[in-house]
C-alpha angles and dihedrals in degrees: 000000000000091000091052091053093044089055093042094053098042114127098261122156092260095050092046091047092051093048095046092048092051093048091046091052092049091051092051093045097046107027109026101030109018100184125130094233092052091047091050090048092048091053091050092053092046090051088051093049090047093051091048090051091047095049090048091049091051094047090047091051094047102039103018099231095177 
């Protein structure tokens, strides 16, 4: 299990893109435009990015799409 997590959280281009997009959205929502609607929308987009990353990771683990 530890090997799976080490491979899953390695700094690949998809992992870095997901993390950078989440951090950028949080900076926009909480620093640049601190409005509750913007914050809610940012969390919805972050959740969507996370789910896409999670499904991609699962498909890659099961089918080996790399």
